[in-house]
C-alpha positions as a Markdown table, in Angstrom:
| # | Residue | x | y | z |
|---|---|---|---|---|
| 1 | Met | 0.0 | 0.0 | 0.0 |
| 2 | Pro | 1.6 | 3.3 | -1.0 |
| 3 | Ala | 2.3 | 6.0 | 1.6 |
| 4 | Pro | -0.3 | 8.7 | 1.7 |
| 5 | Ser | 0.5 | 11.9 | -0.1 |
| 6 | Gly | -1.2 | 15.2 | 0.6 |
| 7 | Pro | -3.5 | 15.9 | 3.5 |
| 8 | Ile | -4.5 | 12.9 | 5.5 |
| 9 | Asp | -8.2 | 12.0 | 5.2 |
| 10 | Thr | -8.3 | 9.4 | 7.9 |
| 11 | Leu | -6.1 | 8.6 | 10.9 |
| 12 | Leu | -6.7 | 5.1 | 12.1 |
| 13 | Ile | -6.0 | 4.1 | 15.7 |
| 14 | Ala | -5.2 | 0.7 | 17.1 |
| 15 | Gly | -4.1 | -0.2 | 20.6 |
| 16 | Ala | -4.1 | -4.0 | 20.7 |
| 17 | Arg | -3.8 | -7.0 | 18.4 |
| 18 | Pro | -7.6 | -7.5 | 18.0 |
| 19 | Asn | -7.9 | -3.9 | 16.9 |
| 20 | Phe | -5.8 | -4.7 | 13.8 |
| 21 | Met | -8.3 | -7.4 | 12.7 |
| 22 | Lys | -10.8 | -4.5 | 12.5 |
| 23 | Ile | -8.4 | -2.0 | 11.0 |
| 24 | Ala | -7.3 | -4.3 | 8.2 |
| 25 | Pro | -10.5 | -4.3 | 6.1 |
| 26 | Leu | -11.0 | -0.6 | 6.7 |
| 27 | Met | -7.5 | 0.2 | 5.3 |
| 28 | Arg | -8.3 | -1.9 | 2.2 |
| 29 | Ala | -11.7 | -0.2 | 1.7 |
| 30 | Phe | -10.3 | 3.3 | 2.4 |
| 31 | Glu | -7.6 | 2.7 | -0.2 |
| 32 | Ala | -10.1 | 1.5 | -2.8 |
| 33 | Ala | -12.2 | 4.6 | -2.1 |
| 34 | Gly | -9.2 | 6.9 | -2.6 |
| 35 | Leu | -9.0 | 8.0 | 1.0 |
| 36 | Arg | -5.5 | 9.0 | 2.2 |
| 37 | Gln | -4.8 | 7.3 | 5.5 |
| 38 | Arg | -2.3 | 7.1 | 8.3 |
| 39 | Leu | -2.1 | 4.2 | 10.9 |
| 40 | Val | -1.1 | 4.8 | 14.5 |
| 41 | His | -0.4 | 1.9 | 16.9 |
| 42 | Thr | -0.6 | 3.2 | 20.5 |
| 43 | Gly | 1.4 | 0.2 | 21.8 |
| 44 | Gln | -1.2 | -0.2 | 24.6 |
| 45 | His | -0.6 | -4.0 | 24.5 |
| 46 | Tyr | 2.7 | -5.5 | 23.7 |
| 47 | Asp | 2.3 | -8.7 | 21.7 |
| 48 | Arg | 5.3 | -10.7 | 20.6 |
| 49 | Gln | 3.2 | -12.3 | 17.8 |
| 50 | Met | 2.9 | -8.9 | 16.1 |
| 51 | Ser | 5.8 | -9.4 | 13.7 |
| 52 | Asp | 6.2 | -8.3 | 10.1 |
| 53 | Thr | 4.4 | -11.5 | 9.2 |
| 54 | Phe | 1.4 | -10.5 | 11.2 |
| 55 | Phe | 0.9 | -7.4 | 9.2 |
| 56 | Glu | 1.6 | -9.2 | 5.9 |
| 57 | Glu | -1.1 | -11.8 | 6.7 |
| 58 | Leu | -3.6 | -9.1 | 7.4 |
| 59 | Gly | -2.6 | -7.2 | 4.2 |
| 60 | Ile | -1.8 | -3.9 | 6.0 |
| 61 | Pro | 1.5 | -2.0 | 6.3 |
| 62 | Gln | 3.5 | -1.5 | 9.4 |
| 63 | Pro | 2.0 | 1.4 | 11.5 |
| 64 | Asp | 3.3 | 4.8 | 10.5 |
| 65 | Leu | 3.8 | 5.5 | 14.2 |
| 66 | Asn | 4.0 | 3.4 | 17.3 |
| 67 | Leu | 3.5 | 5.4 | 20.5 |
| 68 | Gly | 4.8 | 2.6 | 22.6 |
| 69 | Val | 2.7 | 3.5 | 25.7 |
| 70 | Gly | 3.0 | 0.0 | 27.2 |
| 71 | Gly | 1.2 | -1.2 | 30.3 |
| 72 | Gly | 0.3 | 0.5 | 33.5 |
| 73 | Ser | -3.1 | 1.6 | 34.9 |
| 74 | Ala | -6.0 | 2.6 | 32.7 |
| 75 | Val | -5.5 | 6.3 | 33.7 |
| 76 | Arg | -1.9 | 6.3 | 32.8 |
| 77 | Gln | -2.5 | 4.5 | 29.5 |
| 78 | Ile | -5.2 | 7.0 | 28.5 |
| 79 | Ala | -3.1 | 9.9 | 29.5 |
| 80 | Asp | 0.0 | 8.7 | 27.7 |
| 81 | Val | -1.9 | 8.0 | 24.5 |
| 82 | Met | -3.5 | 11.4 | 24.6 |
| 83 | Lys | -0.1 | 13.1 | 25.1 |
| 84 | Gly | 1.6 | 11.2 | 22.3 |
| 85 | Leu | -1.3 | 11.4 | 19.9 |
| 86 | Glu | -1.8 | 15.1 | 20.4 |
| 87 | Thr | 1.6 | 15.8 | 18.8 |
| 88 | Asp | 0.9 | 13.6 | 15.8 |
| 89 | Leu | -2.6 | 15.0 | 15.3 |
| 90 | Leu | -1.2 | 18.6 | 15.4 |
| 91 | Glu | 1.4 | 17.7 | 12.9 |
| 92 | His | -0.8 | 15.9 | 10.4 |
| 93 | Arg | -4.2 | 17.4 | 11.0 |
| 94 | Pro | -6.3 | 14.5 | 9.6 |
| 95 | Arg | -9.8 | 15.2 | 8.4 |
| 96 | Met | -11.2 | 12.4 | 10.5 |
| 97 | Thr | -9.9 | 10.1 | 13.3 |
| 98 | Val | -11.2 | 6.6 | 13.1 |
| 99 | Val | -11.3 | 4.5 | 16.2 |
| 100 | Val | -12.4 | 0.8 | 16.6 |
| 101 | Gly | -13.6 | -1.3 | 19.5 |
| 102 | Asp | -13.5 | -0.4 | 23.2 |
| 103 | Val | -9.9 | -0.5 | 24.5 |
| 104 | Asn | -8.3 | 2.4 | 26.5 |
| 105 | Ser | -6.7 | 3.7 | 23.3 |
| 106 | Thr | -10.1 | 4.0 | 21.6 |
| 107 | Leu | -11.3 | 6.4 | 24.3 |
| 108 | Ala | -8.0 | 8.3 | 24.5 |
| 109 | Ala | -7.9 | 8.9 | 20.7 |
| 110 | Ala | -11.5 | 10.0 | 20.7 |
| 111 | Leu | -10.9 | 12.4 | 23.6 |
| 112 | Val | -7.8 | 14.1 | 22.2 |
| 113 | Ser | -9.3 | 14.3 | 18.7 |
| 114 | Asn | -12.5 | 15.9 | 20.1 |
| 115 | Lys | -10.4 | 18.5 | 22.0 |
| 116 | Leu | -8.5 | 19.4 | 18.9 |
| 117 | Gly | -11.6 | 19.8 | 16.8 |
| 118 | Ile | -11.0 | 16.8 | 14.7 |
| 119 | Pro | -14.1 | 14.7 | 13.9 |
| 120 | Val | -14.2 | 11.2 | 15.2 |
| 121 | Ala | -15.7 | 8.1 | 13.7 |
| 122 | His | -16.3 | 5.1 | 16.0 |
| 123 | Val | -16.5 | 1.6 | 14.4 |
| 124 | Glu | -18.4 | -0.9 | 16.5 |
| 125 | Ala | -20.5 | 1.8 | 18.2 |
| 126 | Gly | -23.4 | 1.1 | 20.4 |
| 127 | Leu | -22.4 | -2.3 | 21.9 |
| 128 | Arg | -23.5 | -2.5 | 25.5 |
| 129 | Ser | -23.2 | -5.3 | 28.2 |
| 130 | Phe | -25.0 | -3.1 | 30.8 |
| 131 | Asp | -22.3 | -4.0 | 33.3 |
| 132 | Arg | -20.4 | -0.9 | 34.3 |
| 133 | Glu | -17.9 | -2.9 | 36.3 |
| 134 | Met | -16.4 | -3.8 | 32.9 |
| 135 | Pro | -13.8 | -1.1 | 32.0 |
| 136 | Glu | -14.7 | -1.6 | 28.3 |
| 137 | Glu | -18.3 | -0.6 | 29.0 |
| 138 | Ile | -17.2 | 2.8 | 30.2 |
| 139 | Asn | -14.9 | 3.2 | 27.2 |
| 140 | Arg | -17.8 | 2.4 | 24.8 |
| 141 | Ile | -20.3 | 4.8 | 26.4 |
| 142 | Leu | -17.8 | 7.7 | 26.6 |
| 143 | Thr | -16.4 | 7.1 | 23.1 |
| 144 | Asp | -19.9 | 7.0 | 21.6 |
| 145 | Ala | -21.0 | 10.2 | 23.4 |
| 146 | Ile | -18.2 | 12.3 | 21.8 |
| 147 | Ser | -18.0 | 10.7 | 18.3 |
| 148 | Asp | -19.4 | 12.5 | 15.3 |
| 149 | Trp | -20.1 | 9.3 | 13.3 |
| 150 | Leu | -21.1 | 6.0 | 14.8 |
| 151 | Tyr | -21.0 | 2.8 | 12.8 |
| 152 | Thr | -22.9 | -0.1 | 14.3 |
| 153 | Thr | -22.8 | -3.8 | 13.8 |
| 154 | Glu | -26.4 | -4.6 | 14.6 |
| 155 | Ala | -29.9 | -3.1 | 15.1 |
| 156 | Glu | -29.7 | -3.5 | 18.9 |
| 157 | Ala | -26.8 | -1.0 | 18.9 |
| 158 | Leu | -29.0 | 1.5 | 17.2 |
| 159 | Asp | -31.5 | 1.2 | 20.0 |
| 160 | Asn | -28.8 | 1.6 | 22.7 |
| 161 | Leu | -27.5 | 4.8 | 21.1 |
| 162 | Lys | -31.1 | 6.2 | 20.7 |
| 163 | Arg | -31.7 | 5.6 | 24.5 |
| 164 | Glu | -28.5 | 7.5 | 25.2 |
| 165 | Gly | -29.6 | 10.5 | 23.2 |
| 166 | Ile | -27.4 | 10.1 | 20.1 |
| 167 | Pro | -29.1 | 11.6 | 17.1 |
| 168 | Glu | -30.1 | 9.0 | 14.5 |
| 169 | Ser | -28.5 | 11.2 | 11.8 |
| 170 | Arg | -25.1 | 10.4 | 13.2 |
| 171 | Val | -25.5 | 6.6 | 13.2 |
| 172 | Gln | -25.1 | 4.1 | 10.4 |
| 173 | Leu | -25.8 | 0.4 | 10.5 |
| 174 | Val | -23.0 | -1.1 | 8.5 |
| 175 | Gly | -22.3 | -4.7 | 9.8 |
| 176 | Asn | -19.2 | -6.1 | 11.4 |
| 177 | Val | -15.7 | -5.4 | 10.2 |
| 178 | Met | -14.3 | -8.3 | 12.3 |
| 179 | Ile | -16.4 | -10.6 | 10.0 |
| 180 | Asp | -14.9 | -8.9 | 7.0 |
| 181 | Thr | -11.5 | -10.1 | 8.2 |
| 182 | Leu | -12.9 | -13.6 | 8.9 |
| 183 | Phe | -14.1 | -14.0 | 5.3 |
| 184 | His | -10.9 | -12.6 | 3.9 |
| 185 | Gln | -8.7 | -15.0 | 5.9 |
| 186 | Leu | -10.9 | -18.1 | 6.3 |
| 187 | Glu | -9.6 | -20.2 | 3.3 |
| 188 | Gln | -6.0 | -19.6 | 4.2 |
| 189 | Ala | -6.7 | -20.3 | 7.8 |
| 190 | Arg | -8.3 | -23.7 | 6.9 |
| 191 | Ala | -5.3 | -24.5 | 4.7 |
| 192 | Gly | -3.0 | -24.2 | 7.7 |
| 193 | Arg | -4.7 | -27.2 | 9.3 |
| 194 | Pro | -3.5 | -26.3 | 12.9 |
| 195 | Trp | -5.5 | -29.2 | 14.4 |
| 196 | Glu | -2.9 | -31.5 | 12.9 |
| 197 | Arg | -0.1 | -29.8 | 14.8 |
| 198 | Ile | -2.1 | -29.9 | 18.0 |
| 199 | Gly | -3.2 | -33.5 | 17.5 |
| 200 | Val | -7.0 | -33.2 | 17.5 |
| 201 | Thr | -9.7 | -34.2 | 14.9 |
| 202 | Pro | -12.0 | -31.6 | 13.2 |
| 203 | Gly | -15.4 | -31.8 | 14.7 |
| 204 | Asn | -14.3 | -33.7 | 17.7 |
| 205 | Tyr | -12.8 | -31.3 | 20.2 |
| 206 | Ala | -13.7 | -28.3 | 22.3 |
| 207 | Leu | -11.8 | -25.0 | 22.1 |
| 208 | Leu | -11.5 | -23.0 | 25.3 |
| 209 | Thr | -10.3 | -19.4 | 25.9 |
| 210 | Leu | -10.5 | -17.6 | 29.2 |
| 211 | His | -9.0 | -14.2 | 30.0 |
| 212 | Arg | -11.4 | -11.8 | 31.6 |
| 213 | Pro | -10.4 | -10.6 | 35.1 |
| 214 | Ser | -14.0 | -11.3 | 36.4 |
| 215 | Asn | -13.3 | -15.0 | 35.7 |
| 216 | Val | -9.6 | -15.6 | 36.0 |
| 217 | Asp | -8.9 | -13.3 | 39.0 |
| 218 | Asp | -11.7 | -14.9 | 41.1 |
| 219 | Pro | -10.5 | -18.3 | 42.4 |
| 220 | Val | -14.1 | -19.5 | 43.1 |
| 221 | Arg | -15.2 | -18.8 | 39.5 |
| 222 | Leu | -12.1 | -20.1 | 37.9 |
| 223 | Glu | -12.2 | -23.3 | 39.9 |
| 224 | Ser | -15.9 | -23.8 | 39.0 |
| 225 | Ile | -15.2 | -23.3 | 35.3 |
| 226 | Leu | -12.2 | -25.7 | 35.4 |
| 227 | Arg | -14.3 | -28.4 | 37.1 |
| 228 | Ala | -16.7 | -28.2 | 34.1 |
| 229 | Ile | -13.8 | -28.4 | 31.7 |
| 230 | His | -12.5 | -31.4 | 33.4 |
| 231 | Gln | -15.8 | -33.2 | 33.0 |
| 232 | Ile | -16.1 | -32.1 | 29.3 |
| 233 | Ser | -12.6 | -33.5 | 28.6 |
| 234 | Arg | -13.9 | -37.0 | 29.5 |
| 235 | Glu | -16.1 | -36.7 | 26.4 |
| 236 | Leu | -14.1 | -34.4 | 24.1 |
| 237 | Pro | -10.5 | -33.3 | 23.9 |
| 238 | Val | -10.3 | -29.7 | 25.2 |
| 239 | Val | -7.8 | -27.4 | 23.5 |
| 240 | Phe | -7.1 | -24.5 | 26.0 |
| 241 | Ala | -5.4 | -21.5 | 24.5 |
| 242 | Ile | -4.1 | -20.1 | 27.7 |
| 243 | His | -3.7 | -16.3 | 28.1 |
| 244 | Pro | -0.6 | -15.3 | 30.1 |
| 245 | Arg | -2.9 | -13.7 | 32.8 |
| 246 | Thr | -4.8 | -16.9 | 33.1 |
| 247 | Arg | -1.7 | -19.1 | 33.3 |
| 248 | Ala | -0.3 | -16.9 | 36.1 |
| 249 | Arg | -3.6 | -17.3 | 38.1 |
| 250 | Leu | -3.6 | -21.1 | 37.6 |
| 251 | Glu | -0.1 | -21.1 | 39.2 |
| 252 | Ser | -0.8 | -18.6 | 42.0 |
| 253 | Phe | -4.1 | -20.3 | 43.0 |
| 254 | Gly | -2.5 | -23.7 | 43.1 |
| 255 | Phe | -4.8 | -25.0 | 40.4 |
| 256 | Ala | -2.1 | -26.2 | 38.0 |
| 257 | Thr | -1.3 | -29.2 | 40.2 |
| 258 | Arg | -4.8 | -30.3 | 41.1 |
| 259 | Pro | -5.9 | -33.4 | 39.0 |
| 260 | Glu | -9.6 | -32.6 | 39.2 |
| 261 | Leu | -9.0 | -29.3 | 37.5 |
| 262 | Gln | -6.9 | -30.8 | 34.6 |
| 263 | Gly | -7.7 | -32.7 | 31.5 |
| 264 | Phe | -7.3 | -30.0 | 28.9 |
| 265 | Gln | -4.5 | -29.7 | 26.3 |
| 266 | Ala | -2.8 | -26.4 | 27.0 |
| 267 | Val | -1.4 | -24.4 | 24.0 |
| 268 | Asp | 0.0 | -20.9 | 23.9 |
| 269 | Pro | -2.2 | -18.0 | 22.7 |
| 270 | Leu | -3.0 | -18.6 | 19.1 |
| 271 | Pro | -2.1 | -16.6 | 16.0 |
| 272 | Tyr | -5.2 | -15.2 | 14.3 |
| 273 | Arg | -5.4 | -17.7 | 11.4 |
| 274 | Asp | -4.9 | -20.7 | 13.7 |
| 275 | Ser | -7.5 | -19.4 | 16.1 |
| 276 | Leu | -10.0 | -18.9 | 13.2 |
| 277 | Ala | -9.4 | -22.4 | 11.8 |
| 278 | Leu | -9.7 | -24.0 | 15.2 |
| 279 | Ile | -13.0 | -22.2 | 15.9 |
| 280 | Asp | -14.3 | -23.3 | 12.5 |
| 281 | Ser | -13.4 | -27.0 | 13.1 |
| 282 | Ala | -14.4 | -27.2 | 16.7 |
| 283 | Arg | -17.4 | -29.2 | 17.9 |
| 284 | Ile | -18.0 | -26.5 | 20.6 |
| 285 | Val | -16.3 | -23.2 | 21.7 |
| 286 | Leu | -16.2 | -22.1 | 25.3 |
| 287 | Thr | -15.0 | -18.6 | 25.8 |
| 288 | Asp | -15.4 | -15.2 | 27.6 |
| 289 | Ser | -14.1 | -13.4 | 24.6 |
| 290 | Gly | -16.3 | -11.0 | 22.6 |
| 291 | Gly | -14.5 | -11.7 | 19.4 |
| 292 | Leu | -14.8 | -15.4 | 19.6 |
| 293 | Gln | -18.5 | -15.1 | 20.2 |
| 294 | Glu | -18.8 | -13.2 | 16.9 |
| 295 | Glu | -16.6 | -15.6 | 14.9 |
| 296 | Ala | -18.4 | -18.7 | 16.2 |
| 297 | Cys | -21.7 | -17.2 | 15.5 |
| 298 | Val | -20.9 | -16.5 | 11.8 |
| 299 | Leu | -19.3 | -20.0 | 11.4 |
| 300 | Arg | -22.4 | -21.4 | 13.1 |
| 301 | Val | -20.3 | -23.3 | 15.7 |
| 302 | Pro | -22.1 | -23.8 | 19.0 |
| 303 | Cys | -20.6 | -21.4 | 21.6 |
| 304 | Leu | -21.0 | -21.3 | 25.3 |
| 305 | Thr | -20.1 | -17.9 | 26.7 |
| 306 | Leu | -18.7 | -18.1 | 30.2 |
| 307 | Arg | -20.2 | -14.8 | 31.3 |
| 308 | Glu | -23.4 | -13.5 | 32.8 |
| 309 | Asn | -23.8 | -10.8 | 30.1 |
| 310 | Thr | -22.5 | -9.9 | 26.7 |
| 311 | Glu | -22.2 | -6.8 | 24.7 |
| 312 | Arg | -23.0 | -8.9 | 21.6 |
| 313 | Pro | -26.5 | -10.2 | 22.3 |
| 314 | Ile | -27.1 | -10.6 | 18.6 |
| 315 | Thr | -24.9 | -13.7 | 18.8 |
| 316 | Val | -27.4 | -15.2 | 21.3 |
| 317 | Ala | -30.4 | -14.2 | 19.2 |
| 318 | Ser | -28.7 | -15.8 | 16.2 |
| 319 | Gly | -29.1 | -19.2 | 18.0 |
| 320 | Ala | -25.3 | -20.1 | 18.0 |
| 321 | Asn | -24.4 | -18.6 | 21.4 |
| 322 | Gln | -25.6 | -19.2 | 25.0 |
| 323 | Leu | -24.7 | -17.3 | 28.1 |
| 324 | Val | -23.9 | -19.9 | 30.7 |
| 325 | Gly | -21.9 | -18.0 | 33.4 |
| 326 | Trp | -19.3 | -19.7 | 35.5 |
| 327 | Lys | -21.1 | -22.3 | 37.5 |
| 328 | Thr | -20.2 | -26.0 | 36.8 |
| 329 | Asp | -23.8 | -27.3 | 36.6 |
| 330 | Arg | -25.0 | -24.6 | 34.2 |
| 331 | Ile | -22.0 | -25.2 | 31.9 |
| 332 | Met | -22.5 | -28.9 | 31.9 |
| 333 | Ala | -26.3 | -28.7 | 31.3 |
| 334 | Ala | -25.7 | -26.5 | 28.2 |
| 335 | Phe | -22.9 | -28.8 | 27.0 |
| 336 | Gly | -25.1 | -31.8 | 27.3 |
| 337 | Glu | -27.7 | -30.1 | 25.1 |
| 338 | Ile | -25.1 | -29.3 | 22.5 |
| 339 | Arg | -23.8 | -32.8 | 22.4 |
| 340 | Leu | -27.3 | -34.0 | 21.3 |
| 341 | Gly | -27.7 | -31.3 | 18.7 |
| 342 | Pro | -26.3 | -30.6 | 15.2 |
| 343 | Pro | -22.7 | -29.5 | 14.7 |
| 344 | Arg | -23.7 | -26.2 | 13.0 |
| 345 | Ile | -26.5 | -24.1 | 14.4 |
| 346 | Gly | -28.0 | -20.6 | 14.2 |
| 347 | Thr | -28.2 | -18.0 | 11.5 |
| 348 | Pro | -25.6 | -15.3 | 11.0 |
| 349 | Pro | -26.9 | -11.7 | 11.6 |
| 350 | Pro | -27.9 | -9.4 | 8.8 |
| 351 | Leu | -25.0 | -7.5 | 7.1 |
| 352 | Trp | -22.3 | -9.7 | 8.6 |
| 353 | Asp | -21.4 | -10.5 | 5.1 |
| 354 | Gly | -17.8 | -9.3 | 4.7 |
| 355 | Lys | -18.7 | -5.9 | 3.3 |
| 356 | Ala | -19.0 | -3.7 | 6.4 |
| 357 | Ala | -15.7 | -1.8 | 5.7 |
| 358 | Glu | -16.9 | -1.0 | 2.1 |
| 359 | Arg | -20.1 | 0.6 | 3.6 |
| 360 | Ile | -18.1 | 2.6 | 6.0 |
| 361 | Ala | -15.6 | 3.8 | 3.3 |
| 362 | Ser | -18.5 | 4.8 | 1.1 |
| 363 | His | -20.2 | 6.8 | 3.8 |
| 364 | Leu | -17.0 | 8.5 | 5.0 |
| 365 | Arg | -16.1 | 9.5 | 1.4 |
| 366 | Gln | -19.4 | 11.2 | 1.1 |
| 367 | Val | -18.9 | 13.0 | 4.5 |
| 368 | Leu | -15.4 | 14.2 | 3.7 |
| 369 | Asn | -16.4 | 15.4 | 0.2 |
């Protein structure tokens, strides 16, 4: 992709690896629409898997700037992103800042752009879990409140924004850019056949991910989930892609040495294509990740979400996802029903068709012109 020349139309912000899955289709669509763009990685999350190959696989260039803000408290991250981004925004004065998702970098970029009088477009606007103990929920609400254009994935998001007083004229229902990336990468992901390296058979294993503090930082909840996983592993191999935070808690709580909490096959966090292929070939997905809920929903793979709420209720309405919480008996009851049912279930939501980024680019081009 050639470097932009002339004034920057869109400055795209990413703060963590999942953000780039959403940025990738936007960059392709913006280039096709003739929009000059600049990509900034805030460095909010360090990820050793973000090599040159990572960007090549997604079809996007290395970021034009990495602020390298790193870890620390949410307040420190937001402040550091705002300070670093202010300098870049003043230098390049983009016509629009585009933020995705709900991480701290999303809110920080929206705030500093707003203060500098630069319009903000929020992709994935209007998602709500209605749980304000989730830091992402606050980021979503505040980002939407100060954004000029809000691009939503589903009709429920439109309703949420209307209740919060966002004018309908600022909101566009466009679909899900994460699903754009899914369709763009699916065939190559399948060709990688990661199940062979792991030693499981397509259609005959469960895939587990677990990373949310509400689950992994609470020993009672984590133990209850692991007891269910142990029981499931007697019927299906369980591939557990263990997040570093989760691995640390397993050690610190003493769970790593308790046989009744074992039975799964542990693997390191998965590269995007491997994760996608393993979701597609799983008999069941168990997760507390929002992204995996979406991907399983579109691939019509039965998904049990290990949370009491979700900001993606459309995945539940689609028929592919169930909210089962953290209690062993609830997880096992839902698993028993799935074992008796078909391997593919549900109906993907409207506009989750791989063309969301094209709709956003078309609308932004009209706005900027």
